[in-house]
N, C-alpha and C positions, 0 to 999 in steps of 0.2 A: 836797273841793276837786279840781277837774279837773287832771290832769297831775301830781299829787303822790302818790307811793306811800308809804304808812305801813308801816313794818316791823312785822310781827306777831311775837309771841314765837317762833313756829315758824321764821320766816325768820331772825330774829336768832340763834337757836341754830345754824341751819344755816350761817350766815356765820361764826360763831365756831369751829365744829368744825375746819376746816383749821388754824386757829391753834393750837388745843389739841393737835392731832395733831403739828404741827411741833414744838411745845414738848416733847411727850412723847417724840418720836423723837430730837430733837436734844439734849435734856438729858443723858441717859445716854451718848450717843455723845460729846458734848463732854467729859464727865467721863472717859470711857475714853481718849479721845485725849490729854487732859491728863496722865492717869496714865502712859500709854505714853511720852509725851515726857519726863516726869519720870524714869522708869526709864532711858530711853536717856541722859539727861543724867547720871544717877548713874553708869551704866556707863562713859560716856566720861570722866568725871572720874576714876574709879578707874583706867581704862586709862592716862590721862595721868600719874597719880601713879606707876603701876607702871613706865612707860617711863623717867621721870626717875630712879627709884631703880635700875632694873636695867640701864640702858644701859652704864654704865662696866664693870660686871662682865661682861656679855655681850661687849662689845667686846674686853676683855682676853682672855677665853677664846677668842674667834674668832681673835685675833691669834696666840695660842699654837698654834692649830691650823693656821693658814695662812701665817704670817710676813709678812703684807702688811697694813699699817694701812688702806689704802683698801679692800681686799677685806673686811677685818674690819668696817669700817663698813657696807659693803653687806650683809654677812651678818647684821649686827645689825638692819638695816632690814627685811630679808627676814623675819627672825624676828618682829619686831613686826607686820609686815603679815599674816603667817599667823595670829598670835595674835589680831589684831583681828577677822579674819574669823570666828573661833570664839569671840570674847569673850563673847557673850551666853550661850553654852553652858558655858564653863569658869569664868566668874566668877559667884559667888565660891566655888564648890565645889571647884575644882581646886587642887592645890599649884602655884601659879604659878611659883615658882622652878624646881621640877623640870620643869614643863611647858616653860618657856622654854629651859632647857638642852637638853631633848630636841629641841625644834624647831630650835635652833641647830645641834646636832650633825648632825641630818639635813640641814640646809641646807649645812653644810660638806661632808658626804659627797657630796651631789649635785654640788656645785661641783668637788670634787676629781676626780670622774669626768670632768668636761668640760674640765678644765684640765691641761696637762702641768706637771710640777714645775719645768721650766725657765722657766715664766712667772711663778713666784713671786719676789717681790722682798724682800730682807731690809732692813727698815727698822730704826729704833732700837728697842731692846728695850722691852717694856712694863714698867709698874710691877709688880714681883712681889708677889703676894698673900701668899705665905708664905715668901719668901726670907729667909735670914739677913741681919742688918744689914750684915755684912762682905762680902756678895756683891758682886763687882765687875762693871762693865759688860761686861768681856771674858768673864767666866764666864757672864753672862746670855746673851750673844750665842751663845756656844758651846753652851749648854744649849738654846736655841731651835733652833739648827741640828741638834743631836742629836735633838731631838723630831721634826724634819721627816723624819728617816730611818726613823721608825717607821711602821707602818700607821696608817690613820686611826682604826681601832678602838683599837689600843694607845695611840695618842696621846690619844684622848678619855678613856680610862680614867685615864691618868696626870694629865692636866690636871684632871679632875673630882676625883680622889682627893687629889692632893698640892698643887694650887694652889687649887682651890675647897673643899678640905677636906670633901668629901662622904664619907659612910660607904659601905662596900661594898654594903650593901643599896640605898642611894639610887642609886649608880652603876648597879647592876644594873637597877633600875626605869627609870632614864633611858635606858639604852642597850638595853634589852630583852634582857639577858643574865642568866645565873644567877650567884649570888654566887661560886660556885666558878670560873666562867669569868672573872669580874672579877679574882679573886685571881691566877689564872694569867696573865692579860694584864698585870696590874700587875707581877708578878714578872718576866715576860719583858721588859717595857719598862724596868724599873729596871736589869736586868742590862745592857741595851744602853746605857743612859745612863752607868752606872758604867764600862763599857768605853771610852766616849768621853771622859768627864771625869776618870776616875781618882779620886785621893784628894780632889779638890776637891768631889766630888759627895756630898751627903748627903740622905737622904729618910727620913721616918719610915714 
């Protein structure tokens, strides 16, 4: 019939080849993309759960280091921002609690270098993690003020050891110190606190 082309087996196969190539190329790619999305969703879900669980602890630790609730909130957010940037690498292999404390202490140290101590504002005291039930608000305020007189490193050691109840080895790992240096720093800091608080101060 004039003007009508009949597809031969060869031309039909040639026409179907691009479709098969697209399916062959797109199938594995689509599965890989879906898998990557699933992994990222799982990481984000784990990160969100970690933030919800760790935020109160980190905020309290930051406050004990800086005496300013607003700055403590900012430091906590900085910690989470830095952790999220490295989340794919550190999750789930890293010790997230220790890692978050290390990031927070580094953020505090960086901030203290840029801020004078006169800029720090004393807010209401935090909920003590390991304070005796009979501790008064006045004693807590005095304690926080006494902590502020210590160096950032000594302050970090005391907060991690006696408020966060971390072991000497854990504090050494978090702060990049030797265990003996942690013990010396803790002893020095406790002596300063005892001098400021007298008989009202006790620490294990």
